[in-house]
C-alpha positions as CSV (number, residue, x, y, z in Angstrom):
1,M,37.9,-16.9,-23.2
2,V,40.6,-14.6,-23.3
3,I,41.6,-12.2,-26.2
4,F,43.0,-9.9,-24.5
5,A,45.8,-9.6,-22.5
6,T,49.0,-7.6,-21.1
7,T,50.8,-6.8,-18.0
8,F,53.1,-4.1,-17.6
9,Y,54.9,-1.4,-15.8
10,V,53.1,2.0,-14.3
11,T,55.0,4.9,-12.1
12,K,55.0,4.8,-8.2
13,E,52.8,8.0,-8.9
14,L,49.9,5.6,-9.4
15,T,49.0,4.3,-5.9
16,K,46.7,1.9,-5.3
17,E,44.3,4.6,-3.8
18,R,45.3,7.2,-7.5
19,F,44.1,3.7,-9.0
20,I,40.4,2.7,-7.8
21,E,40.0,6.0,-8.3
22,L,40.3,6.5,-12.1
23,A,38.5,3.2,-12.3
24,F,35.3,4.6,-9.8
25,E,35.8,7.5,-12.7
26,W,34.9,4.6,-14.9
27,I,32.0,2.9,-13.9
28,N,30.4,6.3,-12.8
29,G,31.0,8.1,-15.5
30,S,29.7,5.2,-18.5
31,P,26.5,6.1,-19.8
32,H,26.4,2.0,-20.5
33,Y,26.4,1.0,-17.2
34,G,23.6,0.9,-14.5
35,F,25.1,1.8,-11.6
36,D,24.0,4.5,-9.3
37,N,27.0,6.4,-8.5
38,I,29.2,3.7,-6.3
39,S,32.0,3.8,-4.8
40,W,34.2,2.2,-2.0
41,S,35.9,2.5,2.1
42,G,38.8,0.3,1.9
43,E,36.7,-2.7,2.2
44,D,39.3,-6.3,2.1
45,L,36.1,-7.6,-0.8
46,Y,33.0,-5.2,-2.2
47,E,30.6,-6.0,-5.0
48,K,28.0,-4.0,-6.2
49,E,25.7,-5.3,-8.9
50,C,22.9,-4.7,-11.4
51,E,20.9,-5.7,-13.8
52,K,23.2,-6.6,-16.3
53,Q,26.5,-5.2,-15.1
54,K,28.6,-6.7,-12.0
55,F,31.6,-4.7,-10.3
56,S,34.1,-6.2,-7.9
57,V,37.3,-5.0,-6.0
58,V,39.5,-7.7,-3.8
59,Q,42.4,-7.1,-1.9
60,S,45.4,-9.7,-1.7
61,N,46.0,-10.6,1.9
62,D,49.1,-8.7,2.2
63,R,47.2,-5.1,0.4
64,R,50.3,-5.8,-2.3
65,I,47.0,-7.0,-4.7
66,L,44.7,-4.8,-5.8
67,A,42.0,-6.5,-8.7
68,I,38.8,-5.0,-9.6
69,R,36.4,-6.7,-12.0
70,L,33.6,-5.8,-14.0
71,E,31.2,-8.3,-15.7
72,N,28.8,-6.7,-18.0
73,I,26.3,-8.8,-20.7
74,D,25.4,-6.0,-24.2
75,N,22.7,-6.8,-25.8
76,D,23.5,-9.7,-28.2
77,N,24.1,-11.6,-25.1
78,V,27.8,-11.8,-24.7
79,V,29.1,-11.5,-21.2
80,W,32.3,-9.1,-21.5
81,T,34.7,-9.8,-18.2
82,N,37.2,-6.7,-17.9
83,D,40.5,-7.9,-15.5
84,F,43.0,-5.5,-13.7
85,V,45.6,-7.0,-10.7
86,Y,47.5,-4.0,-9.4
87,E,50.2,-4.7,-7.5
88,E,53.0,-2.8,-5.5
89,R,56.3,-3.3,-6.2
90,D,59.3,-1.6,-4.9
91,V,60.8,-0.1,-7.6
92,N,57.8,0.8,-9.9
93,N,54.4,-0.9,-10.0
94,M,52.7,-3.5,-11.9
95,L,49.3,-3.8,-13.5
96,L,47.9,-6.7,-15.3
97,V,45.0,-6.4,-17.8
98,R,42.0,-9.1,-19.2
99,L,39.3,-9.1,-21.4
100,A,37.3,-12.3,-21.4
101,R,34.3,-12.3,-23.9
102,D,32.1,-15.2,-23.9
103,A,28.3,-15.7,-25.4
104,V,26.0,-16.4,-22.3
105,D,24.3,-19.1,-24.4
106,K,24.3,-20.3,-28.1
107,E,22.3,-18.0,-29.8
108,S,24.4,-15.2,-28.7
109,I,26.3,-13.2,-31.7
110,V,29.9,-12.6,-30.9
111,P,31.8,-10.2,-32.9
112,K,35.5,-10.6,-34.3
113,K,36.3,-6.8,-33.2
114,Y,36.8,-5.8,-29.4
115,N,37.9,-2.4,-28.1
116,R,41.1,-2.9,-25.5
117,P,39.4,-1.5,-22.2
118,R,39.0,1.7,-22.0
119,L,40.9,2.0,-18.1
120,M,44.2,0.9,-19.7
121,K,44.4,3.3,-21.9
122,T,43.3,6.1,-20.0
123,I,46.7,4.9,-17.7
124,L,48.4,5.6,-20.1
125,K,46.8,8.7,-21.7
126,L,47.8,10.2,-18.0
127,G,51.7,9.1,-18.7
128,Y,51.6,6.8,-15.9
129,G,53.1,4.2,-17.8
130,A,56.8,3.1,-16.4
131,E,60.8,2.5,-17.9
132,D,60.6,-1.3,-19.4
133,N,64.1,-0.9,-18.7
134,N,65.4,1.4,-21.1
135,L,61.7,1.6,-22.9
136,L,59.5,4.1,-21.6
137,I,55.3,2.9,-21.8
138,S,53.6,4.9,-23.6
139,D,51.5,5.5,-26.7
140,Q,54.6,6.9,-28.7
141,E,56.4,5.2,-30.8
142,I,60.4,5.0,-30.1
143,L,62.8,6.8,-32.9
144,I,66.2,4.9,-34.1
145,T,68.5,7.4,-35.2
146,K,72.6,6.9,-35.8
147,D,72.4,8.5,-32.0
148,N,70.4,5.8,-30.4
149,V,71.3,2.5,-32.6
150,D,73.1,0.6,-29.7
151,L,69.4,0.5,-28.7
152,A,68.9,-1.8,-31.8
153,E,71.3,-4.1,-32.1
154,S,71.0,-5.2,-28.5
155,I,67.4,-5.5,-29.3
156,I,67.8,-7.4,-32.8
157,C,71.2,-9.4,-30.8
158,G,68.6,-10.2,-27.7
159,R,71.0,-8.1,-25.4
160,A,67.4,-6.0,-23.6
161,E,65.6,-8.1,-21.6
162,Y,62.0,-6.6,-22.0
163,L,58.7,-7.3,-20.2
164,L,56.7,-6.7,-22.9
165,P,57.0,-7.3,-26.6
166,V,58.9,-5.1,-28.5
167,V,57.1,-4.4,-32.5
168,Y,60.5,-3.2,-34.6
169,V,59.7,-2.0,-38.2
170,T,62.1,-0.4,-40.7
171,K,61.5,1.4,-43.6
172,R,61.5,0.1,-47.7
173,F,64.8,0.7,-49.1
174,V,62.1,1.9,-52.8
175,D,61.3,5.0,-51.2
176,N,63.0,4.8,-47.4
177,N,59.3,4.8,-46.4
178,T,57.1,2.3,-44.4
179,I,53.3,2.0,-45.6
180,L,52.6,2.1,-42.0
181,D,51.4,4.3,-39.7
182,T,53.8,4.1,-37.0
183,K,51.8,6.6,-34.9
184,E,48.8,4.7,-34.3
185,L,50.3,2.1,-34.4
186,A,51.9,2.7,-31.1
187,K,48.8,3.6,-29.8
188,D,46.4,0.8,-30.7
189,L,49.6,-1.2,-28.6
190,A,50.0,1.0,-26.6
191,G,50.3,-1.1,-23.4
192,T,51.2,-3.7,-25.3
193,A,54.1,-3.8,-27.0
194,H,56.8,-1.1,-27.5
195,V,56.9,0.1,-31.3
196,V,60.5,1.0,-32.7
197,V,60.9,2.4,-35.8
198,E,64.0,2.8,-37.6
199,E,64.9,6.3,-38.8
200,N,66.1,5.6,-42.7
201,T,67.0,2.4,-44.6
202,E,71.2,3.8,-43.6
203,I,70.2,2.4,-40.1
204,T,69.3,-0.3,-41.7
205,S,72.0,-1.0,-43.3
206,E,74.5,-0.1,-40.4
207,L,72.8,-2.9,-38.4
208,K,72.8,-5.6,-41.0
209,E,76.7,-5.1,-40.0
210,R,76.9,-4.8,-37.0
211,T,73.7,-8.2,-36.4
212,D,75.4,-10.0,-39.2
213,G,72.5,-9.9,-41.1
214,F,69.6,-11.1,-38.9
215,N,68.3,-7.7,-38.5
216,P,64.6,-7.1,-40.5
217,F,65.2,-4.9,-43.8
218,N,63.5,-3.2,-46.5
219,G,59.2,-3.3,-44.8
220,A,59.3,-6.3,-42.3
221,V,58.9,-5.6,-39.3
222,H,60.0,-8.2,-36.5
223,I,57.5,-8.8,-33.1
224,Y,60.2,-9.5,-30.3
225,Y,59.1,-10.6,-26.9
226,S,60.5,-11.4,-23.6
227,D,61.0,-15.3,-24.7
228,K,62.9,-15.0,-27.4
229,V,60.9,-16.5,-29.7
230,G,60.4,-13.5,-32.7
231,T,57.7,-13.6,-35.7
232,R,58.8,-11.3,-38.8
233,I,55.4,-10.2,-40.8
234,V,56.5,-9.1,-44.0
235,P,53.9,-7.1,-46.4
236,D,53.3,-7.8,-49.4
237,E,52.9,-5.5,-52.5
238,F,49.0,-5.5,-52.2
239,S,49.2,-5.2,-48.5
240,K,47.0,-1.5,-47.4
241,A,48.3,0.1,-44.0
242,N,45.2,-0.2,-42.2
243,A,45.4,-3.7,-42.7
244,F,48.5,-4.6,-42.3
245,R,48.7,-2.1,-38.7
246,F,46.0,-4.5,-38.2
247,K,47.5,-7.9,-39.0
248,I,50.6,-6.9,-36.1
249,V,48.2,-5.6,-33.6
250,N,46.4,-8.7,-33.8
251,S,49.3,-11.5,-33.6
252,V,51.0,-9.5,-30.6
253,C,47.9,-9.4,-28.8
254,R,46.5,-13.0,-30.0
255,R,49.9,-14.1,-28.8
256,L,49.4,-12.9,-25.4
257,S,46.4,-13.7,-24.9
258,L,47.6,-17.1,-25.0
259,I,50.5,-16.8,-22.1
260,K,49.7,-18.1,-19.0
261,I,49.9,-15.8,-15.9
262,E,50.7,-16.3,-12.4
263,D,48.5,-17.6,-9.9
264,K,48.6,-14.7,-7.5
265,Y,47.2,-12.1,-10.5
266,T,44.5,-14.0,-11.1
267,W,41.3,-12.6,-10.0
268,G,39.9,-16.5,-8.7
269,T,43.1,-16.4,-7.3
270,I,43.2,-13.4,-5.4
271,R,39.6,-13.8,-3.7
272,Y,39.9,-17.9,-3.0
273,Q,42.7,-16.2,-0.5
274,R,40.8,-13.9,0.6
275,L,37.8,-16.0,1.3
276,L,40.0,-18.2,2.7
277,E,41.5,-15.7,4.9
278,K,38.4,-14.7,6.2
279,Y,37.1,-18.1,6.5
280,R,40.4,-18.6,8.9
281,Q,39.3,-15.2,10.9
282,D,35.9,-15.9,11.3
283,Q,36.9,-19.5,12.4
284,K,39.6,-18.3,15.5
285,Q,37.0,-15.1,16.2
286,N,34.3,-18.6,17.1
287,L,37.5,-20.2,18.8
288,E,37.7,-17.7,20.7
289,L,33.7,-17.2,21.8
290,E,33.7,-20.3,22.6
291,K,36.4,-20.2,25.1
292,V,35.2,-16.9,26.4
293,C,31.6,-18.8,26.8
294,E,33.1,-22.1,28.4
295,E,34.9,-19.3,30.6
296,I,31.1,-17.5,31.4
297,L,29.6,-20.6,31.9
298,A,31.8,-22.3,34.0
299,I,31.4,-18.9,36.4
300,K,27.9,-19.0,36.0
301,E,28.0,-22.2,36.9
302,K,30.3,-22.3,40.4
303,E,27.4,-19.3,41.0
304,H,24.8,-21.5,41.0
305,A,26.7,-24.4,42.9
306,Q,26.9,-21.8,45.4
307,L,22.9,-20.0,45.8
308,V,22.2,-24.1,45.0
309,E,23.5,-24.1,48.2
310,D,22.5,-21.1,50.0
311,L,19.0,-21.6,48.9
312,E,19.5,-25.5,50.6
313,I,20.6,-24.2,53.7
314,E,17.5,-21.5,53.9
315,L,15.6,-24.3,53.6
316,N,17.1,-26.1,55.9
317,E,16.4,-23.1,58.7
318,L,12.7,-22.6,57.5
319,R,11.8,-26.5,57.5
320,N,13.2,-26.3,61.3
321,K,11.4,-23.4,61.5
322,V,8.0,-25.0,61.0
323,Q,9.2,-27.7,62.9
324,S,9.5,-26.0,66.3
325,Y,6.1,-24.3,65.2
326,E,4.6,-27.3,64.7
327,Y,6.3,-28.4,68.3
328,A,4.7,-25.3,70.1
329,F,2.0,-25.4,68.7
330,Q,1.1,-29.2,69.4
331,N,2.1,-28.2,72.9
332,R,-0.7,-25.2,73.0
333,K,-3.0,-28.0,72.1
334,K,-1.7,-30.0,75.3
335,E,-2.0,-27.2,77.3
336,Q,-5.7,-26.2,76.6
337,I,-6.6,-30.0,77.9
338,G,-4.5,-30.2,80.8
339,N,-1.0,-31.0,80.7
340,I,2.2,-29.6,82.1
341,V,3.8,-27.0,79.5
342,F,6.8,-25.1,80.3
343,D,8.3,-21.5,78.6
344,C,11.3,-22.1,77.3
345,S,13.3,-18.7,76.0
346,E,15.8,-21.2,73.6
347,E,15.0,-21.8,70.4
348,E,14.4,-26.1,69.5
349,F,17.1,-26.7,66.9
350,F,15.2,-29.8,65.3
351,E,11.6,-31.6,66.1
352,G,11.4,-32.6,69.8
353,E,14.9,-31.2,70.7
354,I,13.5,-29.5,74.2
355,K,11.2,-32.1,75.4
356,D,13.6,-34.7,74.1
357,M,16.4,-33.3,76.0
358,V,14.2,-33.5,79.1
359,L,13.1,-36.5,78.5
360,N,16.3,-38.2,78.6
361,V,17.2,-36.6,82.1
362,L,13.9,-37.8,83.6
363,L,14.8,-41.3,82.1
364,N,18.4,-41.3,83.5
365,E,16.9,-39.8,87.2
366,K,14.2,-43.2,86.9
367,E,16.8,-45.4,85.8
368,K,18.6,-44.6,88.8
369,M,16.1,-45.1,90.8
370,D,15.2,-48.5,89.1
371,T,17.8,-50.3,91.0
372,D,16.1,-49.2,95.1
373,P,12.8,-50.7,95.6
374,N,12.5,-47.9,98.4
375,Q,12.7,-45.5,95.9
376,K,10.3,-47.1,93.6
377,G,7.5,-46.4,96.3
378,W,7.9,-42.7,96.2
379,R,5.5,-40.0,94.4
380,K,8.6,-38.6,92.3
381,Y,9.5,-42.3,90.9
382,H,5.1,-42.4,90.1
383,V,5.7,-39.5,88.3
384,L,8.8,-39.4,86.1
385,S,7.2,-43.1,85.1
386,A,4.1,-41.6,84.0
387,L,5.8,-39.2,82.2
388,L,7.8,-41.6,80.3
389,Q,5.0,-43.7,79.9
390,D,2.4,-40.5,78.4
391,N,5.9,-38.9,76.8
392,E,7.3,-40.1,73.7
393,I,11.3,-39.8,72.8
394,I,10.8,-38.4,69.1
395,G,14.6,-39.3,68.8
396,K,16.3,-36.9,66.1
397,G,18.9,-36.1,67.9
398,E,19.9,-40.2,68.1
399,E,19.5,-39.5,63.9
400,L,22.1,-36.3,64.5
401,E,24.6,-38.2,66.1
402,K,25.2,-41.4,64.2
403,E,25.0,-39.0,61.3
404,L,27.5,-36.5,62.8
405,K,29.9,-39.6,64.3
406,S,29.2,-41.2,60.4
407,I,30.7,-37.9,58.8
408,L,33.3,-36.8,61.7
409,G,34.5,-40.0,62.4
410,R,36.5,-40.6,59.3
411,N,39.8,-40.2,59.4
412,N,39.8,-38.4,56.2
413,R,39.1,-34.6,54.9
414,I,35.7,-34.1,54.7
415,N,34.5,-33.6,50.5
416,T,32.0,-31.5,49.4
417,K,29.2,-34.2,49.7
418,D,29.6,-34.3,53.1
419,R,29.7,-30.5,53.5
420,R,27.0,-30.6,51.6
421,R,25.0,-32.4,54.2
422,L,25.9,-31.2,57.2
423,S,24.8,-27.4,55.8
424,E,21.0,-29.8,56.0
425,L,21.8,-31.0,59.7
426,G,21.7,-26.9,60.5
427,F,25.8,-27.1,60.6
428,V,27.5,-23.6,58.7
429,S,30.3,-22.3,57.9
430,R,31.4,-18.6,58.0
431,E,34.1,-16.3,56.6
432,G,35.5,-18.3,54.5
433,K,37.0,-21.0,57.5
434,H,36.1,-24.7,57.0
435,N,37.7,-26.1,59.9
436,K,35.3,-24.4,61.5
437,L,31.3,-25.0,62.2
438,Y,28.8,-23.8,64.0
439,F,25.4,-25.2,64.9
440,H,22.5,-22.9,63.3
441,N,25.4,-20.4,63.6
442,D,25.2,-19.9,66.9
443,D,28.2,-18.9,68.0
444,R,27.7,-21.1,71.5
445,Y,28.3,-24.2,69.9
446,L,31.4,-24.0,67.5
447,I,32.3,-27.6,66.6
448,T,36.1,-27.2,64.6
449,L,37.5,-29.7,62.4
450,G,41.1,-31.1,62.2
451,K,43.3,-29.4,59.4
452,T,45.6,-32.3,58.3
453,P,44.7,-35.8,57.7
454,S,47.7,-37.3,59.6
455,D,45.7,-36.4,62.8
456,S,44.7,-39.8,64.0
457,R,42.4,-38.2,66.6
458,S,40.8,-35.2,65.1
459,A,38.6,-36.5,63.4
460,P,36.9,-39.0,66.4
461,N,37.6,-36.5,69.1
462,S,35.6,-33.8,66.7
463,A,32.7,-35.6,66.8
464,S,32.8,-36.5,70.5
465,T,33.2,-33.1,70.3
466,A,30.6,-32.4,68.4
467,T,27.3,-34.9,70.0
468,K,28.1,-33.8,73.8
469,T,28.1,-30.1,72.6
470,I,24.9,-29.9,70.9
471,I,22.7,-33.2,71.8
472,C,22.1,-34.4,75.0
473,T,20.5,-38.5,75.0
474,Q,20.0,-41.0,77.7
475,K,23.4,-42.3,77.2
């Protein structure tokens, strides 16, 4: 539970860097904490932990708020949590301090007394307290004399607004004194409340006239809070100085510890917002990474498709070469048993191409002789008939002709599948000119495709030109 809380202004001299420097001096310089000379390099979220302590630093998303937390487990198994929240502001910066105390288990011994956080005392001792309206935040009392009685009147009448409560101390009529040690009271309430002390009872009498008797008097102490709700504490005749002082301090601290602070100043909210922002940034980076991966994948898929296409072309060329070698080998075998073999410097583009071409020419010649009974008795006719009877036409050229007419004879443009099949059949498109094909990459056998689907004769002409150029059939 929260046992101490306060919020006060600090000067612009207490920068964020100076504040964090003092915080690390406090942590590293204490013999009660087990950290080994820790340091901070400006991280948005920083955490260090040892056996019984945990120290954390977190910055808000706009970096105007910096919060530190020290959690410490004492020998009685009680967790003490020190929270400091520093905010950069336009005029004066602001510091929120909270101290919480929680028992770890039901056997823990929870002390009633506590000390204000040391870092807070150091900041005020070094003079970093700023002006709160017209009152300086410090560990010194403020004396009301005839010269500044207007200040006391504005406090009592509620005309002046302050961030911190004002503890107003009066003198007793009997001895023109107070049982309080107001200097110690000011130190006890430094950064928690302003301690304002009347110089003498003459001030009390003057203020009675000015405030219509609403002013405290005769040793009474009145605590003016920022919500205009005050508390008046009157010492009895048996009150002792320290007891009365502690009563006032406890009254102020107890009241301030119950005040709810804005969410933006709570440790949990600042840390949650920072983690949420980090999650969003990570999510954005992941989306950007996914986009980059998709782009790379698309490029790789395109490269892969091109590689497959190139390999298929190479495979077809190798397959044609193998068929050519097999055909040559078969011819060589036939040559060895006395059959007729002709040499040809032209490379065969598919199985049986040249042989079929020769047989088709012989077939055409024989068919012309079939109509003349006289020629049937010629030796030429007998040789042609024997050659055609003993050598079968393989027919790969006819298969190629059918596929070319099927692909090239359509009026619509050929698609990717058609191009792949043309590549398998031995047609090569060079230099990105997709409207020109070369049979087996030979410049002598150029097939020009139609450029526009509107040319109704372009496709059939391409098919006819292709078959006449590279295929020799019976017809």
